[in-house]
Every structure is written in structure tokens, then in C-alpha cells.
LUMPATOR-235527 format. One line per 10 residues: number of its first residue (from 1); their letters; for each residue x, y, z of N, C-alpha, C, O. Coordinates in nm, 2 decimals, padded with zeros to 4 digits, m for minus. Layout:
<sites>
NUM> a> X,Y,Z,X,Y,Z,X,Y,Z,X,Y,Z; ... $
</sites>
This chain:
<sites>
1> mwftmfvnfl> m00.27,m01.03,m00.06,m00.25,m00.90,m00.12,m00.23,m00.79,m00.01,m00.15,m00.70,m00.03; m00.30,m00.80,00.10,m00.29,m00.70,00.21,m00.15,m00.71,00.27,m00.10,m00.60,00.30; m00.10,m00.83,00.30,00.03,m00.84,00.36,00.13,m00.77,00.27,00.22,m00.70,00.32; 00.12,m00.80,00.14,00.21,m00.74,00.04,00.20,m00.59,00.04,00.30,m00.52,00.04; 00.08,m00.54,00.05,00.06,m00.40,00.05,00.13,m00.34,00.17,00.20,m00.23,00.16; 00.11,m00.40,00.29,00.17,m00.35,00.41,00.33,m00.35,00.40,00.39,m00.25,00.44; 00.38,m00.45,00.35,00.53,m00.46,00.33,00.58,m00.34,00.24,00.68,m00.27,00.28; 00.51,m00.31,00.13,00.55,m00.20,00.05,00.53,m00.07,00.12,00.61,00.02,00.10; 00.42,m00.05,00.19,00.40,00.07,00.27,00.51,00.09,00.37,00.55,00.20,00.40; 00.55,m00.02,00.44,00.66,m00.01,00.53,00.79,00.04,00.47,00.87,00.12,00.52 $
11> isfyysikyl> 00.82,m00.02,00.35,00.94,00.02,00.27,00.93,00.17,00.24,01.03,00.25,00.25; 00.81,00.22,00.19,00.79,00.36,00.16,00.81,00.45,00.28,00.87,00.55,00.27; 00.75,00.40,00.39,00.76,00.48,00.52,00.91,00.50,00.56,00.95,00.60,00.59; 00.98,00.39,00.55,01.13,00.39,00.58,01.20,00.49,00.49,01.28,00.57,00.54; 01.18,00.48,00.36,01.25,00.57,00.27,01.20,00.72,00.28,01.28,00.81,00.25; 01.08,00.74,00.32,01.03,00.88,00.34,01.11,00.94,00.46,01.15,01.05,00.46; 01.12,00.86,00.57,01.19,00.91,00.69,01.34,00.93,00.65,01.40,01.03,00.69; 01.39,00.83,00.58,01.53,00.84,00.54,01.56,00.97,00.45,01.66,01.03,00.46; 01.46,01.00,00.36,01.47,01.12,00.28,01.47,01.25,00.37,01.55,01.34,00.35; 01.39,01.25,00.47,01.38,01.37,00.56,01.51,01.39,00.64,01.55,01.50,00.67 $
21> nkpkiefdlr> 01.58,01.28,00.67,01.70,01.28,00.74,01.82,01.32,00.65,01.91,01.39,00.70; 01.82,01.26,00.53,01.93,01.29,00.44,01.87,01.30,00.30,01.84,01.20,00.23; 01.84,01.42,00.26,01.77,01.45,00.13,01.85,01.40,00.01,01.92,01.48,m00.05; 01.83,01.28,m00.03,01.88,01.22,m00.16,01.76,01.18,m00.24,01.67,01.12,m00.20; 01.77,01.22,m00.37,01.66,01.19,m00.46,01.63,01.04,m00.47,01.52,01.00,m00.50; 01.73,00.96,m00.45,01.71,00.81,m00.46,01.61,00.77,m00.35,01.53,00.68,m00.38; 01.62,00.82,m00.23,01.52,00.78,m00.13,01.38,00.82,m00.16,01.29,00.75,m00.14; 01.37,00.94,m00.23,01.23,00.98,m00.27,01.18,00.89,m00.38,01.06,00.85,m00.37; 01.26,00.85,m00.47,01.22,00.77,m00.58,01.19,00.63,m00.53,01.09,00.56,m00.58; 01.26,00.58,m00.43,01.23,00.45,m00.37,01.10,00.46,m00.29,01.01,00.36,m00.30 $
31> aesatatgil> 01.07,00.56,m00.22,00.95,00.58,m00.15,00.83,00.58,m00.24,00.73,00.52,m00.22; 00.84,00.66,m00.35,00.74,00.67,m00.45,00.71,00.54,m00.52,00.60,00.50,m00.54; 00.82,00.46,m00.55,00.80,00.33,m00.61,00.73,00.23,m00.52,00.64,00.16,m00.56; 00.77,00.23,m00.39,00.71,00.14,m00.30,00.56,00.17,m00.27,00.48,00.09,m00.26; 00.53,00.30,m00.27,00.39,00.34,m00.25,00.31,00.30,m00.37,00.20,00.25,m00.35; 00.36,00.32,m00.49,00.28,00.28,m00.61,00.26,00.13,m00.61,00.15,00.09,m00.64; 00.36,00.06,m00.57,00.35,m00.09,m00.57,00.25,m00.13,m00.46,00.17,m00.22,m00.48; 00.26,m00.07,m00.35,00.16,m00.10,m00.24,00.02,m00.07,m00.28,m00.07,m00.14,m00.24; 00.00,00.04,m00.34,m00.14,00.08,m00.39,m00.19,m00.02,m00.49,m00.31,m00.06,m00.49; m00.10,m00.07,m00.58,m00.14,m00.17,m00.68,m00.19,m00.30,m00.61,m00.29,m00.35,m00.64 $
41> fgvcglltgs> m00.12,m00.34,m00.50,m00.16,m00.46,m00.43,m00.28,m00.43,m00.34,m00.36,m00.52,m00.32; m00.30,m00.31,m00.30,m00.42,m00.27,m00.22,m00.54,m00.28,m00.31,m00.65,m00.32,m00.27; m00.53,m00.23,m00.43,m00.64,m00.23,m00.53,m00.67,m00.38,m00.56,m00.79,m00.41,m00.57; m00.57,m00.46,m00.58,m00.60,m00.60,m00.60,m00.67,m00.67,m00.49,m00.75,m00.75,m00.50; m00.63,m00.62,m00.36,m00.70,m00.67,m00.24,m00.84,m00.63,m00.24,m00.93,m00.71,m00.20; m00.87,m00.51,m00.28,m01.01,m00.47,m00.28,m01.09,m00.54,m00.39,m01.20,m00.58,m00.36; m01.03,m00.56,m00.50,m01.10,m00.63,m00.61,m01.13,m00.78,m00.58,m01.24,m00.83,m00.60; m01.03,m00.85,m00.52,m01.05,m00.99,m00.48,m01.14,m01.00,m00.36,m01.22,m01.09,m00.35; m01.13,m00.90,m00.27,m01.23,m00.89,m00.16,m01.37,m00.87,m00.21,m01.46,m00.93,m00.15; m01.39,m00.79,m00.31,m01.52,m00.76,m00.36,m01.57,m00.89,m00.43,m01.69,m00.92,m00.42 $
51> lwarftwgaw> m01.49,m00.96,m00.50,m01.53,m01.09,m00.56,m01.57,m01.19,m00.45,m01.67,m01.26,m00.46; m01.49,m01.19,m00.34,m01.52,m01.28,m00.23,m01.65,m01.24,m00.17,m01.73,m01.33,m00.14; m01.68,m01.11,m00.15,m01.80,m01.06,m00.09,m01.92,m01.10,m00.18,m02.03,m01.13,m00.12; m01.91,m01.10,m00.31,m02.02,m01.13,m00.40,m02.06,m01.28,m00.38,m02.18,m01.30,m00.38; m01.97,m01.37,m00.36,m02.01,m01.51,m00.34,m02.04,m01.54,m00.20,m02.12,m01.63,m00.17; m01.99,m01.46,m00.10,m02.02,m01.49,00.04,m02.15,m01.41,00.09,m02.23,m01.47,00.15; m02.16,m01.29,00.05,m02.27,m01.20,00.10,m02.37,m01.17,00.00,m02.47,m01.11,00.03; m02.35,m01.21,m00.13,m02.44,m01.18,m00.23,m02.44,m01.04,m00.29,m02.52,m01.00,m00.37; m02.34,m00.96,m00.26,m02.32,m00.83,m00.31,m02.17,m00.80,m00.34,m02.09,m00.85,m00.26; m02.15,m00.72,m00.44,m02.01,m00.69,m00.47,m01.95,m00.60,m00.37,m01.83,m00.61,m00.34 $
61> wtfaeprmnl> m02.03,m00.51,m00.31,m01.98,m00.42,m00.21,m02.10,m00.40,m00.11,m02.21,m00.37,m00.15; m02.07,m00.41,00.01,m02.17,m00.39,00.11,m02.12,m00.27,00.21,m02.01,m00.28,00.26; m02.20,m00.17,00.22,m02.16,m00.06,00.31,m02.18,m00.09,00.45,m02.14,m00.01,00.54; m02.23,m00.21,00.48,m02.24,m00.26,00.62,m02.11,m00.32,00.67,m02.09,m00.35,00.79; m02.01,m00.33,00.58,m01.88,m00.39,00.62,m01.77,m00.29,00.63,m01.73,m00.23,00.54; m01.73,m00.26,00.76,m01.63,m00.15,00.78,m01.50,m00.18,00.72,m01.43,m00.09,00.68; m01.46,m00.31,00.72,m01.32,m00.34,00.66,m01.31,m00.30,00.52,m01.21,m00.24,00.48; m01.41,m00.33,00.44,m01.41,m00.29,00.30,m01.40,m00.14,00.28,m01.32,m00.09,00.21; m01.49,m00.07,00.35,m01.50,00.07,00.34,m01.38,00.15,00.39,m01.33,00.24,00.33; m01.33,00.10,00.50,m01.21,00.17,00.56,m01.08,00.14,00.48,m00.99,00.22,00.47 $
71> savallilaa> m01.08,00.02,00.41,m00.97,m00.02,00.32,m00.97,00.08,00.20,m00.87,00.12,00.16; m01.09,00.10,00.15,m01.10,00.20,00.04,m01.06,00.34,00.08,m00.99,00.41,00.00; m01.10,00.38,00.20,m01.06,00.51,00.25,m00.91,00.52,00.26,m00.85,00.62,00.22; m00.84,00.42,00.31,m00.70,00.42,00.33,m00.63,00.43,00.19,m00.53,00.50,00.18; m00.68,00.36,00.10,m00.62,00.36,m00.04,m00.64,00.50,m00.10,m00.55,00.55,m00.17; m00.75,00.56,m00.07,m00.77,00.70,m00.13,m00.68,00.80,m00.06,m00.63,00.89,m00.13; m00.65,00.78,00.07,m00.56,00.87,00.14,m00.42,00.85,00.08,m00.35,00.95,00.06; m00.38,00.73,00.05,m00.25,00.71,m00.01,m00.24,00.75,m00.16,m00.14,00.78,m00.21; m00.35,00.74,m00.23,m00.36,00.79,m00.37,m00.34,00.94,m00.37,m00.29,00.99,m00.47; m00.38,01.01,m00.27,m00.36,01.15,m00.26,m00.22,01.19,m00.26,m00.18,01.30,m00.29 $
81> yfvlrsafdd> m00.13,01.10,m00.22,00.01,01.12,m00.22,00.06,01.15,m00.36,00.14,01.24,m00.38; 00.01,01.09,m00.46,00.05,01.11,m00.60,m00.01,01.24,m00.65,00.05,01.31,m00.73; m00.13,01.28,m00.60,m00.19,01.41,m00.64,m00.10,01.52,m00.58,m00.07,01.62,m00.65; m00.06,01.50,m00.46,00.03,01.60,m00.39,00.16,01.61,m00.47,00.21,01.72,m00.49; 00.22,01.50,m00.51,00.34,01.50,m00.58,00.33,01.58,m00.71,00.42,01.65,m00.76; 00.22,01.57,m00.78,00.20,01.64,m00.91,00.17,01.79,m00.89,00.17,01.87,m00.99; 00.15,01.84,m00.76,00.12,01.98,m00.74,00.25,02.06,m00.74,00.24,02.19,m00.74; 00.37,02.00,m00.73,00.49,02.08,m00.72,00.58,02.06,m00.84,00.60,01.94,m00.88; 00.64,02.16,m00.89,00.73,02.15,m01.00,00.88,02.14,m00.95,00.96,02.07,m01.01; 00.91,02.20,m00.84,01.04,02.19,m00.78,01.06,02.05,m00.72,00.99,02.01,m00.63 $
91> pekrakmaav> 01.16,01.97,m00.78,01.18,01.83,m00.73,01.21,01.82,m00.58,01.17,01.73,m00.51; 01.29,01.91,m00.53,01.32,01.91,m00.38,01.20,01.93,m00.29,01.18,01.86,m00.20; 01.13,02.04,m00.33,01.01,02.07,m00.25,00.90,01.95,m00.26,00.84,01.92,m00.17; 00.89,01.90,m00.39,00.80,01.79,m00.41,00.84,01.67,m00.32,00.75,01.61,m00.26; 00.97,01.64,m00.32,01.01,01.52,m00.24,00.99,01.54,m00.09,00.95,01.45,m00.02; 01.02,01.66,m00.04,01.00,01.69,00.10,00.86,01.68,00.14,00.82,01.62,00.24; 00.77,01.75,00.07,00.63,01.75,00.10,00.57,01.61,00.09,00.49,01.57,00.17; 00.61,01.54,m00.02,00.56,01.40,m00.03,00.61,01.31,00.08,00.53,01.22,00.13; 00.73,01.33,00.13,00.78,01.24,00.24,00.70,01.27,00.36,00.66,01.18,00.43; 00.68,01.40,00.39,00.60,01.43,00.51,00.46,01.37,00.50,00.41,01.31,00.60 $
101> ynifaistvp> 00.39,01.39,00.39,00.26,01.34,00.37,00.25,01.19,00.38,00.16,01.13,00.43; 00.35,01.12,00.31,00.36,00.98,00.31,00.37,00.92,00.45,00.30,00.82,00.48; 00.45,00.98,00.53,00.46,00.93,00.67,00.33,00.94,00.74,00.28,00.85,00.81; 00.26,01.06,00.72,00.12,01.07,00.78,00.03,00.97,00.73,m00.04,00.90,00.80; 00.02,00.95,00.59,m00.07,00.86,00.53,m00.05,00.72,00.57,m00.15,00.65,00.60; 00.07,00.68,00.57,00.10,00.54,00.61,00.07,00.51,00.76,00.04,00.40,00.80; 00.09,00.62,00.84,00.05,00.60,00.98,m00.09,00.58,01.01,m00.13,00.52,01.11; m00.18,00.62,00.91,m00.32,00.59,00.93,m00.36,00.45,00.89,m00.47,00.40,00.94; m00.28,00.38,00.82,m00.31,00.25,00.77,m00.34,00.15,00.88,m00.45,00.08,00.87; m00.26,00.13,00.98,m00.30,00.03,01.09,m00.43,00.06,01.16,m00.50,m00.03,01.19 $
111> flfyiiprql> m00.46,00.19,01.17,m00.59,00.23,01.23,m00.70,00.19,01.14,m00.81,00.14,01.19; m00.69,00.22,01.02,m00.80,00.20,00.92,m00.82,00.05,00.89,m00.93,00.01,00.85; m00.71,m00.02,00.89,m00.72,m00.17,00.86,m00.75,m00.26,00.98,m00.81,m00.36,00.96; m00.69,m00.22,01.09,m00.69,m00.32,01.20,m00.77,m00.27,01.33,m00.86,m00.34,01.38; m00.74,m00.15,01.37,m00.79,m00.10,01.50,m00.94,m00.07,01.49,m01.02,m00.12,01.57; m00.97,00.02,01.40,m01.11,00.07,01.39,m01.21,m00.04,01.35,m01.31,m00.06,01.42; m01.18,m00.13,01.25,m01.27,m00.23,01.21,m01.30,m00.33,01.33,m01.40,m00.39,01.33; m01.20,m00.35,01.42,m01.22,m00.45,01.53,m01.32,m00.39,01.63,m01.37,m00.46,01.71; m01.34,m00.26,01.63,m01.43,m00.20,01.72,m01.57,m00.19,01.67,m01.66,m00.17,01.75; m01.59,m00.22,01.54,m01.72,m00.21,01.48,m01.77,m00.35,01.45,m01.69,m00.45,01.44 $
121> tslhpgaegn> m01.90,m00.37,01.43,m01.96,m00.49,01.39,m01.92,m00.52,01.25,m01.94,m00.44,01.16; m01.87,m00.65,01.22,m01.82,m00.68,01.09,m01.89,m00.81,01.04,m01.93,m00.90,01.12; m01.90,m00.82,00.91,m01.95,m00.94,00.85,m01.84,m01.05,00.83,m01.87,m01.16,00.81; m01.72,m01.00,00.84,m01.61,m01.09,00.82,m01.60,m01.20,00.92,m01.63,m01.18,01.04; m01.57,m01.33,00.88,m01.54,m01.43,00.98,m01.42,m01.40,01.06,m01.32,m01.34,01.00; m01.41,m01.43,01.18,m01.29,m01.40,01.26,m01.27,m01.25,01.28,m01.16,m01.21,01.29; m01.38,m01.17,01.29,m01.36,m01.03,01.29,m01.29,m00.98,01.42,m01.23,m00.87,01.42; m01.28,m01.06,01.52,m01.21,m01.02,01.64,m01.06,m01.03,01.63,m00.99,m00.98,01.71; m01.02,m01.09,01.52,m00.87,m01.11,01.50,m00.85,m01.13,01.35,m00.94,m01.12,01.27; m00.73,m01.16,01.31,m00.69,m01.18,01.18,m00.74,m01.32,01.14,m00.69,m01.42,01.20 $
131> pafsevtspi> m00.83,m01.34,01.04,m00.88,m01.47,01.00,m00.77,m01.57,00.96,m00.78,m01.69,00.96; m00.66,m01.51,00.91,m00.55,m01.60,00.86,m00.49,m01.67,00.98,m00.42,m01.78,00.96; m00.50,m01.62,01.10,m00.43,m01.68,01.21,m00.53,m01.74,01.31,m00.49,m01.78,01.42; m00.66,m01.73,01.28,m00.76,m01.78,01.38,m00.80,m01.92,01.34,m00.75,m01.98,01.25; m00.90,m01.97,01.42,m00.95,m02.11,01.39,m01.04,m02.11,01.27,m01.08,m02.22,01.23; m01.08,m01.99,01.22,m01.17,m01.99,01.11,m01.10,m02.05,00.98,m01.17,m02.13,00.91; m00.98,m02.03,00.96,m00.91,m02.08,00.85,m00.86,m02.23,00.88,m00.80,m02.25,00.98; m00.89,m02.31,00.79,m00.85,m02.45,00.80,m00.70,m02.46,00.80,m00.63,m02.40,00.72; m00.64,m02.55,00.89,m00.49,m02.56,00.89,m00.44,m02.61,00.76,m00.32,m02.57,00.72; m00.51,m02.68,00.68,m00.47,m02.73,00.55,m00.45,m02.61,00.45,m00.37,m02.62,00.36 $
141> lrfifypavi> m00.53,m02.51,00.47,m00.53,m02.39,00.38,m00.40,m02.31,00.41,m00.36,m02.23,00.32; m00.35,m02.33,00.52,m00.23,m02.25,00.56,m00.11,m02.29,00.47,m00.01,m02.22,00.45; m00.11,m02.42,00.42,m00.01,m02.46,00.32,m00.01,m02.38,00.19,00.08,m02.38,00.12; m00.13,m02.33,00.16,m00.14,m02.24,00.05,m00.12,m02.10,00.08,m00.06,m02.02,00.01; m00.18,m02.06,00.20,m00.17,m01.92,00.24,m00.03,m01.86,00.25,00.00,m01.76,00.19; 00.05,m01.93,00.33,00.19,m01.88,00.36,00.28,m01.87,00.24,00.34,m01.77,00.22; 00.28,m01.98,00.15,00.36,m01.96,00.03,00.30,m01.85,m00.06,00.38,m01.79,m00.13; 00.17,m01.83,m00.06,00.11,m01.73,m00.15,00.16,m01.59,m00.10,00.19,m01.50,m00.18; 00.16,m01.57,00.04,00.21,m01.45,00.09,00.35,m01.42,00.05,00.39,m01.31,00.01; 00.44,m01.52,00.06,00.58,m01.51,00.02,00.59,m01.48,m00.13,00.67,m01.40,m00.17 $
151> gfislsywiy> 00.51,m01.55,m00.21,00.51,m01.53,m00.35,00.46,m01.39,m00.39,00.53,m01.33,m00.48; 00.36,m01.34,m00.33,00.31,m01.21,m00.36,00.41,m01.10,m00.32,00.44,m01.00,m00.39; 00.48,m01.12,m00.20,00.58,m01.03,m00.16,00.70,m01.03,m00.25,00.75,m00.92,m00.28; 00.74,m01.15,m00.30,00.84,m01.16,m00.40,00.81,m01.09,m00.53,00.89,m01.02,m00.59; 00.69,m01.11,m00.57,00.64,m01.04,m00.70,00.64,m00.89,m00.68,00.68,m00.82,m00.77; 00.59,m00.85,m00.56,00.59,m00.70,m00.54,00.73,m00.64,m00.53,00.75,m00.53,m00.57; 00.82,m00.72,m00.48,00.96,m00.67,m00.47,01.02,m00.65,m00.62,01.09,m00.56,m00.65; 00.98,m00.75,m00.70,01.03,m00.74,m00.84,00.96,m00.61,m00.91,01.03,m00.54,m00.98; 00.83,m00.59,m00.89,00.76,m00.48,m00.94,00.82,m00.35,m00.89,00.85,m00.25,m00.96; 00.85,m00.35,m00.76,00.90,m00.23,m00.69,01.04,m00.19,m00.75,01.07,m00.08,m00.78 $
161> tntfrykria> 01.13,m00.29,m00.76,01.27,m00.26,m00.81,01.26,m00.22,m00.95,01.34,m00.13,m00.99; 01.18,m00.28,m01.04,01.17,m00.23,m01.17,01.11,m00.09,m01.18,01.15,m00.01,m01.27; 01.01,m00.06,m01.10,00.95,00.07,m01.10,01.06,00.17,m01.06,01.07,00.28,m01.12; 01.14,00.14,m00.95,01.24,00.23,m00.91,01.35,00.25,m01.02,01.39,00.36,m01.04; 01.39,00.14,m01.08,01.49,00.16,m01.19,01.44,00.25,m01.30,01.51,00.33,m01.35; 01.31,00.23,m01.34,01.25,00.32,m01.44,01.25,00.46,m01.40,01.29,00.55,m01.47; 01.21,00.49,m01.27,01.20,00.63,m01.22,01.34,00.69,m01.21,01.36,00.81,m01.24; 01.44,00.61,m01.17,01.58,00.66,m01.16,01.63,00.70,m01.30,01.69,00.80,m01.32; 01.61,00.61,m01.40,01.65,00.64,m01.54,01.58,00.77,m01.59,01.64,00.85,m01.65; 01.45,00.77,m01.57,01.37,00.89,m01.61,01.42,01.02,m01.55,01.43,01.12,m01.61 $
171> hqleeralds> 01.46,01.01,m01.42,01.51,01.13,m01.35,01.64,01.17,m01.41,01.67,01.29,m01.43; 01.73,01.07,m01.43,01.86,01.10,m01.49,01.85,01.16,m01.63,01.92,01.26,m01.66; 01.76,01.12,m01.71,01.73,01.17,m01.84,01.68,01.32,m01.83,01.72,01.40,m01.91; 01.59,01.34,m01.73,01.54,01.47,m01.71,01.65,01.57,m01.67,01.65,01.68,m01.71; 01.74,01.52,m01.58,01.85,01.61,m01.54,01.94,01.64,m01.66,01.99,01.75,m01.67; 01.97,01.54,m01.74,02.05,01.57,m01.86,01.99,01.67,m01.95,02.05,01.75,m02.01; 01.86,01.65,m01.97,01.78,01.75,m02.06,01.79,01.89,m02.00,01.80,01.98,m02.08; 01.78,01.90,m01.87,01.79,02.04,m01.81,01.93,02.10,m01.82,01.95,02.22,m01.83; 02.03,02.01,m01.81,02.17,02.05,m01.82,02.21,02.10,m01.96,02.29,02.19,m01.98; 02.14,02.04,m02.06,02.18,02.08,m02.20,02.11,02.20,m02.25,02.13,02.24,m02.37 $
</sites>
């Protein structure tokens, strides 16, 4: 879930920069769609992580675990992107402000997910590195892990493209309604 979230946030980051360089509404719609898809997979990551925590640590959520808490903070920062978008009526101003904020918000993700948690004491196995690539994960489980990552990224791409298509059609209908 987390790898998929990161891929979507990178797509969103790319289109936000692209929008600021060449203001086309398509870039804004792509950034918005990728951010929404990334948040969806981030929430799924938090939910499955909470389920894992319940069976591993005996609690659905533990405030002693920095990775869980900082992941939730990162998702809240990115959810604020949609609050910001709803604050503007002018589509061009909305797109520009959202692009700037999105670049900032996505820039915080590596720090909140990787850098800061590695500096703090963690309950996670393999806290000094990514458990997917350390000795903690059995080599046999990698036959499941890597195809799952590819599968989730493929699923997210499908969700992203359908969300983008929906937003593009909605935007076109809105423009037609304003023209008439």
C-alpha cells in the first residue's frame, strides 16, 4: 500500500510542477486525481497497519510507534490539499494554489515516512531500514511481496486514470454549462 501511495504522490508532484510551468487544466486534474488515489492507498496502509499492530502489539493503535503516527500526520497534510482546493471558486487560482501546496505537502512525505522514524525508537521490526528489503522478511515471502506491489500499483493506475477521466468530463460539462 505504501509503495503504491508513493508512486501516486510522485505522479501528483510531477503534474503539479508541470502545471506551474505550463498552466493547463489537464495537469491540475491529473495532480488532483493522483493525490486522491495516493491518499486512498495511504488510508488502506494505515488500516492494514493497524490490523497488523493489533495482532503484533495487542493494540489497534499505539502512540509509542512513530511510524504509525507520522504516517497519519502525512496523510492529514495531504488531505488538507483538498480542503485548500475547496476554498477557491476561481479554477485558475485554485489550480495554482493547489499545485504549490501539493509540492510542499508531498515534499514532507519522505521525511515523515522514512527519515524521522529512523531517528526515533520504533516497535517495527527492521526499524533501521525498510523491512521489505532486510533480513527480517523471509526470502520466500518476497515471491508474494513484489507481485503484490506490482498488482497494487497497477490497480492504483486504473483507479487514477478512471478518476482523471471522470474529473475531465465533469470539468468539460461545467465549462459547457457556464458557456450556455
